[in-house]
FIKOL-799014 format. One record per residue (C-alpha): z, y negated, x negated; residue number from 1; residue in one letter. Coordinates in steps of 0.2 Angstrom, whole numbers. Layout:
FIKOL-799014
<site><up>Z</up><north>Y</north><east>X</east><nr>NUM</nr><rest>A</rest></site>
...
***
This chain:
FIKOL-799014
<site><up>128</up><north>115</north><east>-9</east><nr>1</nr><rest>M</rest></site>
<site><up>115</up><north>103</north><east>-16</east><nr>2</nr><rest>T</rest></site>
<site><up>111</up><north>87</north><east>-7</east><nr>3</nr><rest>S</rest></site>
<site><up>97</up><north>85</north><east>6</east><nr>4</nr><rest>K</rest></site>
<site><up>88</up><north>74</north><east>-7</east><nr>5</nr><rest>L</rest></site>
<site><up>89</up><north>87</north><east>-20</east><nr>6</nr><rest>E</rest></site>
<site><up>84</up><north>100</north><east>-8</east><nr>7</nr><rest>Q</rest></site>
<site><up>68</up><north>90</north><east>-3</east><nr>8</nr><rest>L</rest></site>
<site><up>63</up><north>87</north><east>-21</east><nr>9</nr><rest>R</rest></site>
<site><up>61</up><north>106</north><east>-22</east><nr>10</nr><rest>S</rest></site>
<site><up>48</up><north>106</north><east>-9</east><nr>11</nr><rest>M</rest></site>
<site><up>41</up><north>88</north><east>-9</east><nr>12</nr><rest>T</rest></site>
<site><up>37</up><north>76</north><east>-22</east><nr>13</nr><rest>V</rest></site>
<site><up>48</up><north>61</north><east>-20</east><nr>14</nr><rest>V</rest></site>
<site><up>41</up><north>44</north><east>-22</east><nr>15</nr><rest>V</rest></site>
<site><up>50</up><north>28</north><east>-21</east><nr>16</nr><rest>A</rest></site>
<site><up>44</up><north>14</north><east>-11</east><nr>17</nr><rest>D</rest></site>
<site><up>52</up><north>-1</north><east>-19</east><nr>18</nr><rest>T</rest></site>
<site><up>50</up><north>-13</north><east>-34</east><nr>19</nr><rest>G</rest></site>
<site><up>70</up><north>-12</north><east>-37</east><nr>20</nr><rest>D</rest></site>
<site><up>70</up><north>-6</north><east>-56</east><nr>21</nr><rest>I</rest></site>
<site><up>89</up><north>-2</north><east>-55</east><nr>22</nr><rest>E</rest></site>
<site><up>86</up><north>9</north><east>-39</east><nr>23</nr><rest>A</rest></site>
<site><up>72</up><north>18</north><east>-47</east><nr>24</nr><rest>V</rest></site>
<site><up>81</up><north>22</north><east>-63</east><nr>25</nr><rest>A</rest></site>
<site><up>96</up><north>29</north><east>-52</east><nr>26</nr><rest>R</rest></site>
<site><up>86</up><north>38</north><east>-40</east><nr>27</nr><rest>L</rest></site>
<site><up>73</up><north>46</north><east>-52</east><nr>28</nr><rest>K</rest></site>
<site><up>57</up><north>47</north><east>-41</east><nr>29</nr><rest>P</rest></site>
<site><up>42</up><north>55</north><east>-48</east><nr>30</nr><rest>V</rest></site>
<site><up>30</up><north>41</north><east>-43</east><nr>31</nr><rest>D</rest></site>
<site><up>32</up><north>22</north><east>-36</east><nr>32</nr><rest>C</rest></site>
<site><up>22</up><north>14</north><east>-24</east><nr>33</nr><rest>T</rest></site>
<site><up>21</up><north>-5</north><east>-22</east><nr>34</nr><rest>T</rest></site>
<site><up>13</up><north>-17</north><east>-9</east><nr>35</nr><rest>N</rest></site>
<site><up>13</up><north>-37</north><east>-8</east><nr>36</nr><rest>P</rest></site>
<site><up>30</up><north>-37</north><east>1</east><nr>37</nr><rest>S</rest></site>
<site><up>38</up><north>-27</north><east>-12</east><nr>38</nr><rest>I</rest></site>
<site><up>30</up><north>-37</north><east>-26</east><nr>39</nr><rest>V</rest></site>
<site><up>36</up><north>-54</north><east>-18</east><nr>40</nr><rest>L</rest></site>
<site><up>54</up><north>-47</north><east>-17</east><nr>41</nr><rest>K</rest></site>
<site><up>54</up><north>-39</north><east>-34</east><nr>42</nr><rest>A</rest></site>
<site><up>50</up><north>-55</north><east>-43</east><nr>43</nr><rest>I</rest></site>
<site><up>64</up><north>-64</north><east>-34</east><nr>44</nr><rest>G</rest></site>
<site><up>76</up><north>-52</north><east>-43</east><nr>45</nr><rest>S</rest></site>
<site><up>85</up><north>-57</north><east>-60</east><nr>46</nr><rest>P</rest></site>
<site><up>77</up><north>-41</north><east>-68</east><nr>47</nr><rest>A</rest></site>
<site><up>60</up><north>-51</north><east>-67</east><nr>48</nr><rest>F</rest></site>
<site><up>65</up><north>-68</north><east>-71</east><nr>49</nr><rest>A</rest></site>
<site><up>58</up><north>-68</north><east>-88</east><nr>50</nr><rest>D</rest></site>
<site><up>42</up><north>-60</north><east>-82</east><nr>51</nr><rest>K</rest></site>
<site><up>40</up><north>-74</north><east>-69</east><nr>52</nr><rest>F</rest></site>
<site><up>42</up><north>-88</north><east>-83</east><nr>53</nr><rest>K</rest></site>
<site><up>30</up><north>-79</north><east>-94</east><nr>54</nr><rest>E</rest></site>
<site><up>17</up><north>-77</north><east>-81</east><nr>55</nr><rest>A</rest></site>
<site><up>18</up><north>-96</north><east>-76</east><nr>56</nr><rest>V</rest></site>
<site><up>17</up><north>-101</north><east>-94</east><nr>57</nr><rest>S</rest></site>
<site><up>2</up><north>-91</north><east>-96</east><nr>58</nr><rest>W</rest></site>
<site><up>-5</up><north>-98</north><east>-81</east><nr>59</nr><rest>G</rest></site>
<site><up>-3</up><north>-116</north><east>-88</east><nr>60</nr><rest>R</rest></site>
<site><up>-14</up><north>-112</north><east>-102</east><nr>61</nr><rest>K</rest></site>
<site><up>-28</up><north>-106</north><east>-92</east><nr>62</nr><rest>Q</rest></site>
<site><up>-43</up><north>-118</north><east>-87</east><nr>63</nr><rest>N</rest></site>
<site><up>-52</up><north>-117</north><east>-71</east><nr>64</nr><rest>G</rest></site>
<site><up>-50</up><north>-120</north><east>-52</east><nr>65</nr><rest>N</rest></site>
<site><up>-32</up><north>-121</north><east>-47</east><nr>66</nr><rest>D</rest></site>
<site><up>-34</up><north>-108</north><east>-34</east><nr>67</nr><rest>D</rest></site>
<site><up>-40</up><north>-97</north><east>-46</east><nr>68</nr><rest>A</rest></site>
<site><up>-27</up><north>-99</north><east>-58</east><nr>69</nr><rest>I</rest></site>
<site><up>-13</up><north>-96</north><east>-44</east><nr>70</nr><rest>V</rest></site>
<site><up>-22</up><north>-80</north><east>-39</east><nr>71</nr><rest>A</rest></site>
<site><up>-23</up><north>-74</north><east>-58</east><nr>72</nr><rest>A</rest></site>
<site><up>-4</up><north>-78</north><east>-60</east><nr>73</nr><rest>V</rest></site>
<site><up>0</up><north>-68</north><east>-44</east><nr>74</nr><rest>A</rest></site>
<site><up>-10</up><north>-53</north><east>-50</east><nr>75</nr><rest>D</rest></site>
<site><up>-1</up><north>-54</north><east>-67</east><nr>76</nr><rest>R</rest></site>
<site><up>15</up><north>-54</north><east>-59</east><nr>77</nr><rest>L</rest></site>
<site><up>10</up><north>-38</north><east>-48</east><nr>78</nr><rest>A</rest></site>
<site><up>4</up><north>-29</north><east>-64</east><nr>79</nr><rest>I</rest></site>
<site><up>21</up><north>-34</north><east>-72</east><nr>80</nr><rest>S</rest></site>
<site><up>31</up><north>-26</north><east>-58</east><nr>81</nr><rest>V</rest></site>
<site><up>19</up><north>-10</north><east>-59</east><nr>82</nr><rest>G</rest></site>
<site><up>21</up><north>-9</north><east>-78</east><nr>83</nr><rest>A</rest></site>
<site><up>40</up><north>-10</north><east>-77</east><nr>84</nr><rest>A</rest></site>
<site><up>40</up><north>4</north><east>-65</east><nr>85</nr><rest>L</rest></site>
<site><up>28</up><north>14</north><east>-74</east><nr>86</nr><rest>A</rest></site>
<site><up>41</up><north>13</north><east>-89</east><nr>87</nr><rest>E</rest></site>
<site><up>53</up><north>22</north><east>-79</east><nr>88</nr><rest>I</rest></site>
<site><up>44</up><north>35</north><east>-68</east><nr>89</nr><rest>V</rest></site>
<site><up>35</up><north>51</north><east>-76</east><nr>90</nr><rest>P</rest></site>
<site><up>21</up><north>50</north><east>-63</east><nr>91</nr><rest>G</rest></site>
<site><up>10</up><north>36</north><east>-54</east><nr>92</nr><rest>R</rest></site>
<site><up>13</up><north>19</north><east>-49</east><nr>93</nr><rest>V</rest></site>
<site><up>1</up><north>12</north><east>-34</east><nr>94</nr><rest>S</rest></site>
<site><up>-4</up><north>-6</north><east>-35</east><nr>95</nr><rest>T</rest></site>
<site><up>-13</up><north>-14</north><east>-20</east><nr>96</nr><rest>E</rest></site>
<site><up>-29</up><north>-22</north><east>-19</east><nr>97</nr><rest>V</rest></site>
<site><up>-28</up><north>-39</north><east>-10</east><nr>98</nr><rest>D</rest></site>
<site><up>-26</up><north>-37</north><east>8</east><nr>99</nr><rest>A</rest></site>
<site><up>-39</up><north>-51</north><east>12</east><nr>100</nr><rest>D</rest></site>
<site><up>-52</up><north>-40</north><east>3</east><nr>101</nr><rest>L</rest></site>
<site><up>-49</up><north>-26</north><east>16</east><nr>102</nr><rest>S</rest></site>
<site><up>-66</up><north>-28</north><east>24</east><nr>103</nr><rest>F</rest></site>
<site><up>-76</up><north>-31</north><east>8</east><nr>104</nr><rest>D</rest></site>
<site><up>-81</up><north>-15</north><east>-1</east><nr>105</nr><rest>T</rest></site>
<site><up>-89</up><north>-23</north><east>-16</east><nr>106</nr><rest>E</rest></site>
<site><up>-75</up><north>-36</north><east>-19</east><nr>107</nr><rest>A</rest></site>
<site><up>-62</up><north>-22</north><east>-18</east><nr>108</nr><rest>S</rest></site>
<site><up>-70</up><north>-11</north><east>-31</east><nr>109</nr><rest>I</rest></site>
<site><up>-71</up><north>-26</north><east>-42</east><nr>110</nr><rest>A</rest></site>
<site><up>-53</up><north>-30</north><east>-39</east><nr>111</nr><rest>K</rest></site>
<site><up>-49</up><north>-13</north><east>-43</east><nr>112</nr><rest>A</rest></site>
<site><up>-57</up><north>-13</north><east>-59</east><nr>113</nr><rest>H</rest></site>
<site><up>-48</up><north>-29</north><east>-63</east><nr>114</nr><rest>Q</rest></site>
<site><up>-31</up><north>-20</north><east>-60</east><nr>115</nr><rest>I</rest></site>
<site><up>-36</up><north>-5</north><east>-71</east><nr>116</nr><rest>I</rest></site>
<site><up>-40</up><north>-17</north><east>-85</east><nr>117</nr><rest>A</rest></site>
<site><up>-26</up><north>-26</north><east>-84</east><nr>118</nr><rest>A</rest></site>
<site><up>-14</up><north>-10</north><east>-85</east><nr>119</nr><rest>Y</rest></site>
<site><up>-25</up><north>-5</north><east>-100</east><nr>120</nr><rest>K</rest></site>
<site><up>-21</up><north>-20</north><east>-109</east><nr>121</nr><rest>E</rest></site>
<site><up>-3</up><north>-15</north><east>-108</east><nr>122</nr><rest>L</rest></site>
<site><up>-6</up><north>2</north><east>-114</east><nr>123</nr><rest>G</rest></site>
<site><up>-5</up><north>10</north><east>-97</east><nr>124</nr><rest>I</rest></site>
<site><up>-20</up><north>22</north><east>-94</east><nr>125</nr><rest>E</rest></site>
<site><up>-29</up><north>24</north><east>-76</east><nr>126</nr><rest>R</rest></site>
<site><up>-21</up><north>41</north><east>-75</east><nr>127</nr><rest>E</rest></site>
<site><up>-5</up><north>33</north><east>-72</east><nr>128</nr><rest>R</rest></site>
<site><up>-11</up><north>21</north><east>-58</east><nr>129</nr><rest>I</rest></site>
<site><up>-16</up><north>23</north><east>-40</east><nr>130</nr><rest>L</rest></site>
<site><up>-26</up><north>10</north><east>-33</east><nr>131</nr><rest>I</rest></site>
<site><up>-20</up><north>5</north><east>-15</east><nr>132</nr><rest>K</rest></site>
<site><up>-33</up><north>1</north><east>-2</east><nr>133</nr><rest>L</rest></site>
<site><up>-31</up><north>-2</north><east>17</east><nr>134</nr><rest>A</rest></site>
<site><up>-39</up><north>13</north><east>27</east><nr>135</nr><rest>S</rest></site>
<site><up>-53</up><north>2</north><east>34</east><nr>136</nr><rest>T</rest></site>
<site><up>-71</up><north>8</north><east>34</east><nr>137</nr><rest>W</rest></site>
<site><up>-74</up><north>-4</north><east>19</east><nr>138</nr><rest>E</rest></site>
<site><up>-59</up><north>2</north><east>10</east><nr>139</nr><rest>G</rest></site>
<site><up>-63</up><north>20</north><east>11</east><nr>140</nr><rest>I</rest></site>
<site><up>-81</up><north>17</north><east>5</east><nr>141</nr><rest>R</rest></site>
<site><up>-73</up><north>7</north><east>-9</east><nr>142</nr><rest>A</rest></site>
<site><up>-62</up><north>22</north><east>-13</east><nr>143</nr><rest>A</rest></site>
<site><up>-76</up><north>34</north><east>-12</east><nr>144</nr><rest>E</rest></site>
<site><up>-85</up><north>24</north><east>-26</east><nr>145</nr><rest>V</rest></site>
<site><up>-69</up><north>22</north><east>-37</east><nr>146</nr><rest>L</rest></site>
<site><up>-66</up><north>40</north><east>-36</east><nr>147</nr><rest>Q</rest></site>
<site><up>-83</up><north>46</north><east>-44</east><nr>148</nr><rest>T</rest></site>
<site><up>-78</up><north>33</north><east>-58</east><nr>149</nr><rest>E</rest></site>
<site><up>-61</up><north>42</north><east>-61</east><nr>150</nr><rest>G</rest></site>
<site><up>-51</up><north>29</north><east>-53</east><nr>151</nr><rest>I</rest></site>
<site><up>-38</up><north>38</north><east>-41</east><nr>152</nr><rest>D</rest></site>
<site><up>-35</up><north>30</north><east>-24</east><nr>153</nr><rest>C</rest></site>
<site><up>-21</up><north>28</north><east>-12</east><nr>154</nr><rest>N</rest></site>
<site><up>-27</up><north>24</north><east>6</east><nr>155</nr><rest>L</rest></site>
<site><up>-13</up><north>15</north><east>15</east><nr>156</nr><rest>T</rest></site>
<site><up>-11</up><north>7</north><east>32</east><nr>157</nr><rest>L</rest></site>
<site><up>-17</up><north>24</north><east>39</east><nr>158</nr><rest>L</rest></site>
<site><up>-12</up><north>27</north><east>58</east><nr>159</nr><rest>F</rest></site>
<site><up>-25</up><north>38</north><east>66</east><nr>160</nr><rest>S</rest></site>
<site><up>-35</up><north>56</north><east>63</east><nr>161</nr><rest>Q</rest></site>
<site><up>-51</up><north>47</north><east>62</east><nr>162</nr><rest>A</rest></site>
<site><up>-45</up><north>37</north><east>46</east><nr>163</nr><rest>Q</rest></site>
<site><up>-39</up><north>53</north><east>39</east><nr>164</nr><rest>A</rest></site>
<site><up>-55</up><north>61</north><east>42</east><nr>165</nr><rest>I</rest></site>
<site><up>-65</up><north>48</north><east>34</east><nr>166</nr><rest>A</rest></site>
<site><up>-53</up><north>48</north><east>18</east><nr>167</nr><rest>C</rest></site>
<site><up>-55</up><north>66</north><east>17</east><nr>168</nr><rest>A</rest></site>
<site><up>-74</up><north>65</north><east>17</east><nr>169</nr><rest>E</rest></site>
<site><up>-73</up><north>51</north><east>4</east><nr>170</nr><rest>A</rest></site>
<site><up>-63</up><north>63</north><east>-6</east><nr>171</nr><rest>K</rest></site>
<site><up>-49</up><north>51</north><east>-10</east><nr>172</nr><rest>V</rest></site>
<site><up>-35</up><north>56</north><east>-21</east><nr>173</nr><rest>F</rest></site>
<site><up>-21</up><north>52</north><east>-9</east><nr>174</nr><rest>L</rest></site>
<site><up>-17</up><north>45</north><east>9</east><nr>175</nr><rest>I</rest></site>
<site><up>-1</up><north>37</north><east>15</east><nr>176</nr><rest>S</rest></site>
<site><up>0</up><north>40</north><east>35</east><nr>177</nr><rest>P</rest></site>
<site><up>13</up><north>27</north><east>41</east><nr>178</nr><rest>F</rest></site>
<site><up>26</up><north>35</north><east>51</east><nr>179</nr><rest>V</rest></site>
<site><up>40</up><north>22</north><east>56</east><nr>180</nr><rest>G</rest></site>
<site><up>26</up><north>9</north><east>61</east><nr>181</nr><rest>R</rest></site>
<site><up>18</up><north>22</north><east>74</east><nr>182</nr><rest>I</rest></site>
<site><up>36</up><north>25</north><east>81</east><nr>183</nr><rest>L</rest></site>
<site><up>38</up><north>6</north><east>83</east><nr>184</nr><rest>D</rest></site>
<site><up>22</up><north>4</north><east>92</east><nr>185</nr><rest>W</rest></site>
<site><up>26</up><north>18</north><east>104</east><nr>186</nr><rest>H</rest></site>
<site><up>44</up><north>13</north><east>107</east><nr>187</nr><rest>K</rest></site>
<site><up>39</up><north>-5</north><east>112</east><nr>188</nr><rest>K</rest></site>
<site><up>25</up><north>2</north><east>122</east><nr>189</nr><rest>A</rest></site>
<site><up>35</up><north>15</north><east>132</east><nr>190</nr><rest>T</rest></site>
<site><up>53</up><north>8</north><east>131</east><nr>191</nr><rest>G</rest></site>
<site><up>58</up><north>26</north><east>126</east><nr>192</nr><rest>Q</rest></site>
<site><up>69</up><north>33</north><east>112</east><nr>193</nr><rest>D</rest></site>
<site><up>62</up><north>48</north><east>103</east><nr>194</nr><rest>Y</rest></site>
<site><up>71</up><north>62</north><east>93</east><nr>195</nr><rest>T</rest></site>
<site><up>63</up><north>67</north><east>76</east><nr>196</nr><rest>A</rest></site>
<site><up>53</up><north>82</north><east>84</east><nr>197</nr><rest>E</rest></site>
<site><up>46</up><north>70</north><east>97</east><nr>198</nr><rest>T</rest></site>
<site><up>43</up><north>54</north><east>85</east><nr>199</nr><rest>D</rest></site>
<site><up>24</up><north>50</north><east>87</east><nr>200</nr><rest>P</rest></site>
<site><up>24</up><north>46</north><east>69</east><nr>201</nr><rest>G</rest></site>
<site><up>30</up><north>62</north><east>63</east><nr>202</nr><rest>V</rest></site>
<site><up>18</up><north>71</north><east>75</east><nr>203</nr><rest>I</rest></site>
<site><up>3</up><north>61</north><east>68</east><nr>204</nr><rest>S</rest></site>
<site><up>7</up><north>66</north><east>49</east><nr>205</nr><rest>V</rest></site>
<site><up>10</up><north>84</north><east>54</east><nr>206</nr><rest>R</rest></site>
<site><up>-7</up><north>84</north><east>63</east><nr>207</nr><rest>N</rest></site>
<site><up>-16</up><north>76</north><east>48</east><nr>208</nr><rest>I</rest></site>
<site><up>-7</up><north>89</north><east>36</east><nr>209</nr><rest>Y</rest></site>
<site><up>-12</up><north>104</north><east>47</east><nr>210</nr><rest>N</rest></site>
<site><up>-30</up><north>97</north><east>48</east><nr>211</nr><rest>Y</rest></site>
<site><up>-31</up><north>96</north><east>29</east><nr>212</nr><rest>Y</rest></site>
<site><up>-23</up><north>112</north><east>24</east><nr>213</nr><rest>K</rest></site>
<site><up>-33</up><north>121</north><east>38</east><nr>214</nr><rest>A</rest></site>
<site><up>-49</up><north>115</north><east>30</east><nr>215</nr><rest>N</rest></site>
<site><up>-45</up><north>116</north><east>11</east><nr>216</nr><rest>G</rest></site>
<site><up>-45</up><north>97</north><east>10</east><nr>217</nr><rest>I</rest></site>
<site><up>-37</up><north>92</north><east>-8</east><nr>218</nr><rest>S</rest></site>
<site><up>-32</up><north>75</north><east>-3</east><nr>219</nr><rest>T</rest></site>
<site><up>-14</up><north>73</north><east>-5</east><nr>220</nr><rest>I</rest></site>
<site><up>-4</up><north>68</north><east>11</east><nr>221</nr><rest>V</rest></site>
<site><up>10</up><north>56</north><east>8</east><nr>222</nr><rest>M</rest></site>
<site><up>21</up><north>51</north><east>23</east><nr>223</nr><rest>G</rest></site>
<site><up>26</up><north>33</north><east>22</east><nr>224</nr><rest>A</rest></site>
<site><up>36</up><north>20</north><east>31</east><nr>225</nr><rest>S</rest></site>
<site><up>52</up><north>29</north><east>38</east><nr>226</nr><rest>F</rest></site>
<site><up>64</up><north>22</north><east>50</east><nr>227</nr><rest>R</rest></site>
<site><up>77</up><north>35</north><east>47</east><nr>228</nr><rest>N</rest></site>
<site><up>81</up><north>51</north><east>37</east><nr>229</nr><rest>V</rest></site>
<site><up>78</up><north>62</north><east>53</east><nr>230</nr><rest>G</rest></site>
<site><up>59</up><north>57</north><east>51</east><nr>231</nr><rest>E</rest></site>
<site><up>60</up><north>62</north><east>33</east><nr>232</nr><rest>I</rest></site>
<site><up>68</up><north>79</north><east>37</east><nr>233</nr><rest>E</rest></site>
<site><up>56</up><north>83</north><east>50</east><nr>234</nr><rest>A</rest></site>
<site><up>42</up><north>81</north><east>36</east><nr>235</nr><rest>L</rest></site>
<site><up>51</up><north>91</north><east>23</east><nr>236</nr><rest>A</rest></site>
<site><up>38</up><north>101</north><east>13</east><nr>237</nr><rest>G</rest></site>
<site><up>24</up><north>87</north><east>15</east><nr>238</nr><rest>C</rest></site>
<site><up>15</up><north>85</north><east>-1</east><nr>239</nr><rest>D</rest></site>
<site><up>23</up><north>68</north><east>-5</east><nr>240</nr><rest>R</rest></site>
<site><up>35</up><north>56</north><east>4</east><nr>241</nr><rest>L</rest></site>
<site><up>37</up><north>39</north><east>-1</east><nr>242</nr><rest>T</rest></site>
<site><up>55</up><north>32</north><east>3</east><nr>243</nr><rest>I</rest></site>
<site><up>65</up><north>16</north><east>2</east><nr>244</nr><rest>S</rest></site>
<site><up>80</up><north>17</north><east>-9</east><nr>245</nr><rest>P</rest></site>
<site><up>93</up><north>16</north><east>6</east><nr>246</nr><rest>N</rest></site>
<site><up>86</up><north>31</north><east>14</east><nr>247</nr><rest>L</rest></site>
<site><up>86</up><north>40</north><east>-3</east><nr>248</nr><rest>L</rest></site>
<site><up>104</up><north>36</north><east>-5</east><nr>249</nr><rest>D</rest></site>
<site><up>107</up><north>42</north><east>13</east><nr>250</nr><rest>E</rest></site>
<site><up>98</up><north>58</north><east>8</east><nr>251</nr><rest>L</rest></site>
<site><up>109</up><north>60</north><east>-8</east><nr>252</nr><rest>D</rest></site>
<site><up>124</up><north>59</north><east>1</east><nr>253</nr><rest>K</rest></site>
<site><up>119</up><north>71</north><east>15</east><nr>254</nr><rest>A</rest></site>
<site><up>125</up><north>89</north><east>15</east><nr>255</nr><rest>E</rest></site>
<site><up>119</up><north>105</north><east>24</east><nr>256</nr><rest>G</rest></site>
<site><up>104</up><north>115</north><east>23</east><nr>257</nr><rest>K</rest></site>
<site><up>87</up><north>106</north><east>24</east><nr>258</nr><rest>L</rest></site>
<site><up>74</up><north>117</north><east>33</east><nr>259</nr><rest>E</rest></site>
<site><up>56</up><north>116</north><east>27</east><nr>260</nr><rest>R</rest></site>
<site><up>45</up><north>109</north><east>41</east><nr>261</nr><rest>K</rest></site>
<site><up>28</up><north>109</north><east>32</east><nr>262</nr><rest>L</rest></site>
<site><up>19</up><north>122</north><east>20</east><nr>263</nr><rest>S</rest></site>
<site><up>2</up><north>123</north><east>14</east><nr>264</nr><rest>P</rest></site>
<site><up>2</up><north>142</north><east>18</east><nr>265</nr><rest>E</rest></site>
<site><up>6</up><north>139</north><east>36</east><nr>266</nr><rest>T</rest></site>
<site><up>-6</up><north>130</north><east>47</east><nr>267</nr><rest>F</rest></site>
<site><up>-16</up><north>131</north><east>63</east><nr>268</nr><rest>T</rest></site>
<site><up>-35</up><north>134</north><east>62</east><nr>269</nr><rest>A</rest></site>
<site><up>-45</up><north>119</north><east>65</east><nr>270</nr><rest>E</rest></site>
<site><up>-63</up><north>114</north><east>64</east><nr>271</nr><rest>P</rest></site>
<site><up>-69</up><north>103</north><east>51</east><nr>272</nr><rest>M</rest></site>
<site><up>-75</up><north>87</north><east>58</east><nr>273</nr><rest>Q</rest></site>
<site><up>-88</up><north>75</north><east>51</east><nr>274</nr><rest>S</rest></site>
<site><up>-88</up><north>55</north><east>54</east><nr>275</nr><rest>I</rest></site>
<site><up>-100</up><north>41</north><east>52</east><nr>276</nr><rest>D</rest></site>
<site><up>-97</up><north>23</north><east>53</east><nr>277</nr><rest>E</rest></site>
<site><up>-102</up><north>21</north><east>71</east><nr>278</nr><rest>K</rest></site>
<site><up>-90</up><north>36</north><east>76</east><nr>279</nr><rest>T</rest></site>
<site><up>-77</up><north>30</north><east>64</east><nr>280</nr><rest>F</rest></site>
<site><up>-76</up><north>12</north><east>73</east><nr>281</nr><rest>R</rest></site>
<site><up>-77</up><north>19</north><east>91</east><nr>282</nr><rest>W</rest></site>
<site><up>-63</up><north>32</north><east>88</east><nr>283</nr><rest>M</rest></site>
<site><up>-53</up><north>18</north><east>80</east><nr>284</nr><rest>L</rest></site>
<site><up>-56</up><north>7</north><east>94</east><nr>285</nr><rest>N</rest></site>
<site><up>-50</up><north>20</north><east>107</east><nr>286</nr><rest>E</rest></site>
<site><up>-35</up><north>22</north><east>98</east><nr>287</nr><rest>D</rest></site>
<site><up>-25</up><north>6</north><east>103</east><nr>288</nr><rest>Q</rest></site>
<site><up>-10</up><north>10</north><east>92</east><nr>289</nr><rest>M</rest></site>
<site><up>-20</up><north>13</north><east>77</east><nr>290</nr><rest>A</rest></site>
<site><up>-31</up><north>-2</north><east>79</east><nr>291</nr><rest>T</rest></site>
<site><up>-16</up><north>-14</north><east>83</east><nr>292</nr><rest>E</rest></site>
<site><up>-6</up><north>-7</north><east>68</east><nr>293</nr><rest>K</rest></site>
<site><up>-20</up><north>-7</north><east>56</east><nr>294</nr><rest>L</rest></site>
<site><up>-23</up><north>-26</north><east>60</east><nr>295</nr><rest>S</rest></site>
<site><up>-6</up><north>-30</north><east>60</east><nr>296</nr><rest>D</rest></site>
<site><up>-2</up><north>-22</north><east>44</east><nr>297</nr><rest>G</rest></site>
<site><up>-16</up><north>-32</north><east>35</east><nr>298</nr><rest>I</rest></site>
<site><up>-10</up><north>-47</north><east>41</east><nr>299</nr><rest>R</rest></site>
<site><up>7</up><north>-44</north><east>35</east><nr>300</nr><rest>L</rest></site>
<site><up>2</up><north>-40</north><east>18</east><nr>301</nr><rest>F</rest></site>
<site><up>-9</up><north>-55</north><east>18</east><nr>302</nr><rest>S</rest></site>
<site><up>5</up><north>-66</north><east>23</east><nr>303</nr><rest>K</rest></site>
<site><up>16</up><north>-59</north><east>9</east><nr>304</nr><rest>D</rest></site>
<site><up>2</up><north>-61</north><east>-3</east><nr>305</nr><rest>L</rest></site>
<site><up>-1</up><north>-79</north><east>2</east><nr>306</nr><rest>T</rest></site>
<site><up>19</up><north>-82</north><east>0</east><nr>307</nr><rest>A</rest></site>
<site><up>18</up><north>-75</north><east>-17</east><nr>308</nr><rest>L</rest></site>
<site><up>3</up><north>-86</north><east>-22</east><nr>309</nr><rest>R</rest></site>
<site><up>12</up><north>-101</north><east>-15</east><nr>310</nr><rest>E</rest></site>
<site><up>29</up><north>-97</north><east>-25</east><nr>311</nr><rest>L</rest></site>
<site><up>16</up><north>-97</north><east>-40</east><nr>312</nr><rest>V</rest></site>
<site><up>8</up><north>-113</north><east>-35</east><nr>313</nr><rest>R</rest></site>
<site><up>25</up><north>-122</north><east>-34</east><nr>314</nr><rest>K</rest></site>
<site><up>32</up><north>-115</north><east>-50</east><nr>315</nr><rest>E</rest></site>
<site><up>16</up><north>-121</north><east>-60</east><nr>316</nr><rest>L</rest></site>
<site><up>18</up><north>-138</north><east>-52</east><nr>317</nr><rest>L</rest></site>
<site><up>36</up><north>-138</north><east>-57</east><nr>318</nr><rest>R</rest></site>
<site><up>32</up><north>-132</north><east>-74</east><nr>319</nr><rest>A</rest></site>
<site><up>19</up><north>-147</north><east>-76</east><nr>320</nr><rest>A</rest></site>
<site><up>30</up><north>-161</north><east>-70</east><nr>321</nr><rest>A</rest></site>
***
């Protein structure tokens, strides 16, 4: 019998949640998704040592404010990681807009344009890239504009139905509802353990998937942030799943039949909802878990972005000494 990973590939597009070049080459996902944490880890690996040196050398030749140069070098490194992944995977690579722009629509749009232009300079067209934005009201509005320009977006840090409905109305290309972080919150809040079938993160993604399919919404649902293979198996059949290399390896070694849990042909009828800014903010406010995890996620990504920039700053100073 084929492994559970191969069975999963037959019903779900498998995406790698990593910047590990060797793992991506070995596991052969269709797409790759990155974030500031992944980029920070990737550039510390031997595979990106030369890229790091090149980016620092480039930065030393730039004129202007020190902070601006540091930010530009960090951006260059993020694009280098994405470009290296794009050479391996046949599909898309997600690249994230800076977390500290999560509440600034215009700045997010401008940063997305910069990312697309940087990839184009390397010969990578926008059709290979997904712009990742936090699922704030402002991030969703930025995605709405970018989608009309033919720039497809991946809305991340999504924890609630309100966010999913707003993303659907904005006609975003793809959403990344987080499974494991929802589970983390509920385990801490209740002190309980959960099975795959009672996992609040799994249930959240299933509900979003059902709402989308019941209403003919074309936005892709890509479950993310998994804590164990049980969560992945419980979402088998979801449009896409982005999975870390260690869990991909575990699935690759696992035998037995993998049952399909989600299908676009099987859903419960659900009325289409409309959401304006006031309703969005109120629904999010009423969902303590989603409010806390969205805020926490933005802070964590911003922290890693700051760490990346500080690493660049130190290297620029060392190179200038």
